[in-house]
Each structure stands twice: as C-alpha cells, then as structure tokens.
N, C-alpha and C positions, 0 to 999 in steps of 0.2 A: 294860281293857289290860293289863296286868302291867306295872311297872317293875322288874321284872328283865334282868340284861343274857342277851344271846343268844347261842346256844354258841359257843364261841372255834373260826373260821374256818382253815382248812391254809393255809398261804402257797399253797401250790399251785392250790386254788380263786381266788391273784386275778394268779393272772399270763396277760400278756396279752401278744400280737402283734399290730404292724402290719408291713405294709410297701408302698412303695410306688415305684415309679419315682420318680425328678429328672427335670422336666421346664427349657426356658426361661422359660417364667416365676418360677420357685423360683428363679431365680440372677443373679448380675452379668451386667456383659458377656464376665467370662474366664470362664462356664461354672461358676462356684463357689455353692453355693448357700448363700444368704442365709444366716447367725444365726440369722434370727428365723423364718425357717422350718423349721428344725429346733426351733427352742424352740418352736412350737406342737404341729410333735408333741409333741414330750416333753408339752407340758399333756395333750393326751388322749389317748397314751396312760398316762398318771397316772392320768388325772380311773376312766377304766375299770377299770383296777386298783384303785385307793382306789374306787367304785364297785357294784364286785363282792364286798368283804372287809364293807362297812358299809352295803350293801341302803338305800342313800339319800342323796340329793344330797349333791353334794362342791365344796368347793371351792378352790381352791389360795390357801395362804396364807406362803410361801415355797419361796424355791425356793433350798435349801445350796447347794449348785455346782451347774456346766454346764464341764466339760473338754473345748475342741475338741481335738482328738487330731489328726486329721489334715482335711483338708478333702475334702469332699463332692462331686462333680461331676457335670453333668446325663446321665443315661443311665446313670447310679447307679442299681442299686435299696437303696434306705437299709430296714431293720427297725430296730423298737425293741422293745426287752425288759422291761416293766417286770414287779413283784410289791413286795408290800408287806413290808416289812423290822421295821418298824415299828411297832406303834398304845399310845397314851394314850388316855385317859379319852375323848377328841371327836377328839382327831389320830390321823394316821396318816403314816410316810414310807415315799415313796413311789423305791425302785430306778429309773432307766432305763437300757436299754444299749441306747449308736448303734454298731448297724455300716452298713458301704455294699458293698454286691460289685458290682465291672464285669463284668456279665452277657458280657461279648466274653471272659473270662479268666479269670473264674471268684474271681479275687481276690477274699478279703476281707478288710476291714479296722476295729478298735475304730477308729470315729470321737470318740465324745464318753464322755461320764456324766454323769448330773443325779441330783439325789437331791430331793425337792419333799414338801415339810408339807404335807397335803393334810387337810383339814377335816372331819367328816359335818354336816349340817346336820337338824333332824330337820321335820315341817311348818310350823312357828312360825317359820324362817327361823335358829335359834338353836341354839347347835352339840348335837350329840350325842351322846348314848353309844354309844360300838362296841363291835363284838364282840374278845373276844383273839386272840391269834394264836397257831396252834400250829405253832412251828416242829419239821418233819419230816424237814430232811439236818443234817449239817455244815456248809453250806454254807449253809444259815439260819441257824444259828446263829450262824457267824460279821460275817451281814451286821445281822443283829439285834443284838449285840454292837458293831461300828461307830459304828451308827444309835444307839444309845443317846452313844456318846462323843458323837458329836457331834451330841445334843439338848441330852445338858450342855453344850458350850463354845459353844450358841447361848444357853443361858441362863444361862450366864455372860458373856460377851457383852453382852446386854439389863445386868443389875447393871451390871455396869460403863458400858454411858451412860445408867443411871438415877442413879447416880453424882452422871459428871460434869457433868449435866443440871441436879444441885440447887447444884454450886457458884457 
C-alpha cells in the first residue's frame, strides 16, 4: 500500500445538504427548537462533508463557533449546508450554514453558522493524512482564507493557555 497522499479533492465534492421538518419533540414548551437538536444536526452534516473528503472515518475535534442568529420553530423546515473549507495534515475545517423556512409562507431565514474541526482517522484509530483541497470559486478562496485565520487564532489561544498553565 502506498503512503503517497491521495489527489486533492474539489470543494464541490464535499458539499452536503440535509433538510428536516422540526417536530414537537425537537422543541421546548414555547415551540422553539433546542440548540442541542440543531448542534446534533450540525455535527452530523459536518461528519458527512468531512468523510466525503477524507474517505475515512472522522471525529469532531472542536466546534470553533456556533452562532444562533434567530430561533427555529416547530414546523420549520431546517436546511443545513456544509462543505470543507480548509485541510491540514489530518484535520479539516467544515463550515455549516443553517437555514429555516416557514413552509406556510416560504419565508427563509439564515438562523445560524458553525465551524467545526474534524480529524480523519486511519484503520488503527490514529490520525491519518487527508487529501489536499482544490478551491474552485472565489467563495471557496474566501472561506479558505477565513478558515486559515480561525486556525491561526486557535493556535495562538492554545499557546497562551499553555503559557498560563506553566505559571
């Protein structure tokens, strides 16, 4: 078996979409969907996008950001769109956009965004190398640039935490 990395994959090969009607069991007594329900769906769609890129088992290492911009209600059609924004040796950033539509009115709302770091695992359960990422559009380039900035910020925060723990 060759240890050469797989050829780069296009961002479009990682694009994933899932939609589901929000039901009473997804919500509190006021009819607002639990954030945890949405987070579970975010994690699942990130898994799909990252697996399509890595062609390997993946695990979520961190959620960099989850912004809830407006409530989601029982009866809304929740649509999550995900793709890989950037790759490193064994990890990838997956961006997820969350939209809710009221099917009675057709009103569409951007209700949240999230960025997850996902790590590919080999058959032995250890992190494994992932293919490179081929950026296809100006939007892909922007998302990649933003992902690199988020990673730099995370690494800086980690270094500060290490420094503080040594005191």
